[in-house]
Backbone as JSON, one array per atom type, in Angstrom:
{
  "sequence": "METSVEVVSINDGNTTSVIDVLNSGNEADVVSVVSPLATSAVTVEKIELSTEDANLKQVQLSKVPNNPSSVIVFPQGGVPQFSGIDFVVTDNILSWNNLGLDGFLEQGETIFVQY",
  "N": [[5.68, -3.25, 14.99], [6.67, -0.9, 13.45], [6.78, 1.82, 11.3], [8.47, 4.19, 9.46], [7.51, 7.03, 7.7], [7.62, 9.18, 4.88], [5.92, 11.81, 3.44], [4.97, 12.54, 0.17], [3.79, 14.79, -2.22], [2.38, 14.83, -5.43], [1.78, 17.14, -7.67], [1.99, 18.17, -10.23], [0.57, 17.88, -12.57], [1.37, 16.09, -14.48], [1.21, 12.84, -16.0], [2.04, 10.13, -14.16], [3.27, 7.03, -13.13], [2.54, 5.86, -9.96], [3.87, 3.79, -8.69], [6.22, 3.78, -10.17], [7.29, 6.2, -9.25], [7.71, 5.56, -6.54], [9.62, 3.59, -6.84], [11.74, 4.96, -7.85], [14.07, 5.57, -6.56], [13.73, 7.53, -4.81], [13.33, 8.32, -1.41], [10.84, 8.13, -0.3], [8.1, 6.57, 1.36], [5.44, 6.81, 1.19], [3.16, 8.07, -1.1], [1.15, 10.73, -2.06], [-1.25, 11.39, -4.4], [-2.77, 13.88, -6.24], [-5.14, 14.28, -8.51], [-6.31, 16.37, -11.16], [-8.75, 15.5, -12.04], [-9.74, 13.93, -10.06], [-11.72, 13.47, -7.09], [-10.61, 13.33, -4.64], [-7.5, 12.83, -2.88], [-5.24, 10.2, -3.76], [-3.65, 7.73, -1.95], [-0.61, 5.99, -1.84], [1.17, 3.51, -0.34], [4.42, 2.3, 0.19], [5.54, -0.67, 1.35], [7.84, -2.61, 3.04], [7.89, -5.88, 4.0], [8.34, -6.91, 7.29], [9.8, -9.45, 9.42], [8.07, -9.8, 11.56], [5.67, -8.68, 10.48], [5.17, -10.55, 8.41], [4.88, -12.93, 9.9], [2.66, -12.3, 11.56], [0.87, -11.82, 9.61], [-0.1, -9.34, 8.78], [-0.11, -5.74, 8.34], [0.53, -2.39, 9.42], [-1.05, 0.48, 8.33], [-0.25, 3.89, 7.41], [-2.33, 5.64, 7.8], [-5.92, 5.65, 8.33], [-7.84, 4.21, 5.85], [-10.27, 5.94, 3.85], [-12.26, 4.49, 2.53], [-12.33, 1.36, 3.12], [-12.98, -0.89, 1.54], [-12.15, -0.24, -0.98], [-9.44, -0.43, -1.1], [-6.4, -1.42, -2.63], [-3.91, -3.85, -3.12], [-0.66, -4.1, -4.36], [1.55, -6.44, -4.89], [5.06, -6.34, -5.26], [6.08, -6.89, -8.51], [3.93, -8.5, -8.93], [0.39, -9.16, -9.38], [-2.55, -7.02, -9.09], [-4.23, -7.09, -5.93], [-7.26, -7.64, -4.13], [-9.51, -6.1, -1.77], [-11.34, -7.92, 0.64], [-11.24, -10.29, -0.74], [-8.55, -11.05, -1.08], [-7.37, -9.9, 1.13], [-8.16, -8.06, 4.17], [-9.2, -4.9, 5.52], [-9.12, -3.29, 8.55], [-9.77, -0.55, 10.38], [-6.67, 0.9, 10.52], [-5.27, -1.36, 9.88], [-4.1, -3.78, 7.76], [-4.78, -7.0, 6.86], [-4.12, -10.47, 6.05], [-4.6, -13.07, 6.81], [-5.69, -16.36, 6.29], [-6.78, -15.62, 3.83], [-6.63, -14.66, 0.32], [-3.91, -13.73, -0.06], [-2.53, -15.12, 1.85], [0.13, -17.19, 2.57], [1.56, -16.37, 0.4], [2.89, -13.92, 0.79], [5.99, -12.91, 2.1], [8.63, -12.31, 4.51], [10.63, -9.47, 3.84], [9.62, -8.97, 1.31], [8.16, -6.53, -0.9], [5.29, -4.53, -0.82], [2.79, -2.53, -2.38], [0.39, -0.35, -1.3], [-2.65, 0.9, -2.14], [-4.93, 3.5, -1.51]],
  "CA": [[5.32, -2.89, 13.65], [6.91, 0.52, 13.34], [7.15, 2.22, 9.96], [8.63, 5.63, 9.31], [7.07, 7.4, 6.37], [7.75, 10.54, 4.43], [4.82, 12.01, 2.51], [5.32, 13.33, -1.01], [2.63, 15.08, -3.06], [2.69, 15.07, -6.84], [0.73, 18.03, -8.13], [2.49, 18.88, -11.41], [-0.3, 17.68, -13.71], [1.9, 15.06, -15.37], [0.79, 11.47, -15.74], [3.18, 9.38, -13.66], [2.92, 5.85, -12.35], [2.93, 6.02, -8.56], [4.86, 2.77, -8.39], [7.48, 4.28, -10.73], [7.81, 7.22, -8.32], [8.2, 4.89, -5.34], [10.8, 2.81, -7.19], [12.69, 5.83, -8.54], [15.24, 5.89, -5.74], [13.24, 8.47, -3.82], [13.24, 7.66, -0.11], [9.46, 8.18, 0.19], [7.36, 5.34, 1.55], [4.05, 7.13, 0.93], [2.96, 9.11, -2.11], [-0.23, 11.16, -2.23], [-1.42, 11.93, -5.74], [-4.01, 14.61, -6.41], [-5.41, 14.46, -9.93], [-7.33, 17.39, -11.41], [-10.02, 14.83, -12.3], [-10.14, 13.17, -8.88], [-12.4, 14.23, -6.05], [-9.79, 13.27, -3.44], [-6.14, 12.32, -3.1], [-5.0, 8.76, -3.67], [-2.42, 7.46, -1.21], [0.02, 4.7, -2.09], [2.25, 3.25, 0.6], [5.39, 1.25, -0.13], [5.82, -1.33, 2.63], [8.66, -3.82, 3.01], [7.39, -6.72, 5.09], [9.29, -7.38, 8.3], [9.53, -10.81, 9.9], [6.85, -9.71, 12.38], [4.54, -8.51, 9.56], [4.93, -11.83, 7.72], [4.38, -13.9, 10.88], [1.32, -11.9, 12.0], [0.05, -11.71, 8.39], [-0.74, -8.03, 8.79], [0.72, -4.54, 8.39], [-0.15, -1.18, 9.85], [-0.99, 1.57, 7.36], [0.05, 5.16, 8.06], [-3.59, 6.26, 8.18], [-7.11, 4.83, 8.1], [-8.43, 4.49, 4.53], [-11.65, 6.43, 3.85], [-13.13, 3.42, 2.05], [-11.51, 0.15, 3.19], [-13.27, -1.85, 0.47], [-11.52, 0.18, -2.24], [-7.99, -0.6, -0.98], [-5.8, -2.38, -3.55], [-2.52, -4.18, -2.8], [0.15, -4.5, -5.49], [2.84, -7.03, -4.53], [6.06, -5.98, -6.26], [6.23, -7.93, -9.52], [2.73, -9.33, -8.97], [-0.85, -8.58, -9.91], [-3.34, -6.37, -8.05], [-4.98, -7.92, -4.98], [-8.43, -6.85, -3.78], [-10.09, -6.18, -0.44], [-12.43, -8.86, 0.82], [-10.88, -11.55, -1.39], [-7.15, -11.35, -0.81], [-7.01, -9.29, 2.41], [-9.18, -7.18, 4.73], [-8.68, -3.72, 6.21], [-9.89, -2.87, 9.71], [-9.1, 0.68, 10.8], [-5.46, 1.07, 9.69], [-4.58, -2.65, 9.83], [-4.36, -4.61, 6.58], [-4.41, -8.38, 7.22], [-4.39, -11.45, 5.0], [-4.69, -14.41, 7.39], [-6.74, -17.2, 5.7], [-7.32, -14.99, 2.62], [-5.87, -14.92, -0.9], [-2.47, -13.47, 0.06], [-1.95, -16.01, 2.85], [1.05, -18.15, 1.97], [2.3, -15.76, -0.71], [3.74, -12.81, 1.23], [7.05, -13.33, 3.02], [9.52, -11.28, 5.03], [11.51, -8.87, 2.85], [8.9, -8.59, 0.1], [7.61, -5.17, -0.93], [3.95, -4.37, -1.35], [2.31, -1.17, -2.55], [-1.0, -0.33, -0.85], [-3.33, 2.1, -2.67], [-6.24, 3.82, -0.93]],
  "C": [[5.49, -1.39, 13.46], [7.39, 0.84, 11.93], [7.33, 3.72, 9.96], [8.26, 5.97, 7.88], [7.32, 8.88, 6.12], [6.66, 10.72, 3.38], [5.27, 12.94, 1.39], [4.05, 13.57, -1.79], [3.1, 15.38, -4.47], [1.53, 15.89, -7.39], [1.13, 18.77, -9.4], [1.65, 18.66, -12.66], [0.19, 16.63, -14.69], [1.34, 13.7, -15.0], [2.02, 10.67, -15.37], [2.67, 8.17, -12.89], [3.43, 6.04, -10.93], [3.99, 5.01, -8.19], [6.22, 3.15, -8.98], [8.12, 5.32, -9.82], [8.41, 6.54, -7.1], [9.47, 4.08, -5.62], [11.93, 3.65, -7.78], [13.96, 6.12, -7.76], [14.9, 6.93, -4.7], [13.06, 7.71, -2.51], [11.82, 7.62, 0.44], [8.87, 6.79, 0.31], [5.87, 5.55, 1.27], [4.01, 8.24, -0.1], [1.48, 9.44, -2.15], [-0.33, 11.85, -3.58], [-2.77, 12.61, -5.81], [-4.16, 14.89, -7.89], [-6.42, 15.57, -10.1], [-8.71, 16.78, -11.65], [-10.56, 14.09, -11.08], [-10.85, 14.07, -7.88], [-11.61, 14.22, -4.74], [-8.42, 12.7, -3.79], [-6.13, 10.8, -3.0], [-3.67, 8.58, -2.96], [-1.92, 6.09, -1.6], [1.19, 4.58, -1.12], [3.12, 2.12, 0.08], [5.8, 0.64, 1.21], [6.69, -2.56, 2.38], [8.29, -4.64, 4.23], [8.52, -7.16, 6.01], [8.95, -8.83, 8.65], [8.24, -10.82, 10.71], [5.61, -9.56, 11.5], [4.16, -9.84, 8.92], [4.35, -12.87, 8.68], [2.96, -13.59, 11.34], [0.33, -11.82, 10.84], [-0.77, -10.43, 8.4], [0.3, -6.92, 8.81], [-0.14, -3.38, 8.86], [0.05, -0.1, 8.8], [-0.76, 2.88, 8.1], [-1.2, 5.93, 8.45], [-4.74, 5.32, 7.86], [-7.68, 5.19, 6.73], [-9.87, 4.97, 4.67], [-12.63, 5.34, 3.47], [-12.32, 2.12, 2.03], [-11.77, -0.85, 2.07], [-12.65, -1.47, -0.86], [-9.99, 0.08, -2.2], [-7.53, -1.67, -1.97], [-4.35, -2.59, -3.13], [-1.84, -4.66, -4.08], [1.44, -5.11, -4.96], [3.85, -6.69, -5.63], [6.26, -7.15, -7.21], [5.01, -8.82, -9.66], [1.55, -8.6, -9.58], [-1.64, -7.94, -8.78], [-4.14, -7.37, -7.22], [-6.08, -7.05, -4.38], [-8.98, -7.16, -2.4], [-11.27, -7.13, -0.42], [-12.17, -10.23, 0.21], [-9.48, -11.98, -0.95], [-6.67, -10.86, 0.54], [-8.22, -8.52, 2.92], [-8.48, -6.0, 5.41], [-9.65, -3.37, 7.33], [-9.13, -1.71, 10.34], [-7.87, 0.88, 9.92], [-4.64, -0.22, 9.63], [-5.04, -3.43, 8.59], [-3.88, -6.02, 6.93], [-4.85, -9.35, 6.13], [-4.46, -12.88, 5.52], [-5.91, -15.15, 6.83], [-7.44, -16.56, 4.5], [-6.34, -15.21, 1.47], [-4.37, -14.72, -0.82], [-1.77, -14.38, 1.05], [-1.1, -17.08, 2.15], [1.88, -17.59, 0.83], [3.25, -14.65, -0.28], [4.72, -13.28, 2.29], [7.87, -12.13, 3.46], [10.44, -10.8, 3.9], [10.82, -8.47, 1.55], [8.35, -7.18, 0.23], [6.21, -5.21, -1.51], [3.65, -2.88, -1.46], [0.82, -1.2, -2.22], [-1.62, 1.0, -1.3], [-4.67, 2.27, -1.99], [-6.52, 5.3, -1.02]]
}
């Protein structure tokens, strides 16, 4: 489960959808957004599921979320999925075995993980 990531910070004060940035052709897999109104940065990772990820029903995040219960997963073209219902996060591992995303995520699909 090896993922190479490039970190990009958006600090220009403009309102921009993080998913739009990740889909813009930019090679970044992780975007950190710092809002003047936020108390901390929000990280969004773009992850394309490998065969191993799909079989194990888990992915490794680039870092440990500060608050695992606030993690949100956005399957590309889907609706937001929530921690504790659709998946769980333990340390930097996001898994969905026997949870809401089980049976829906397959190899080659892209998910966006916000934390």
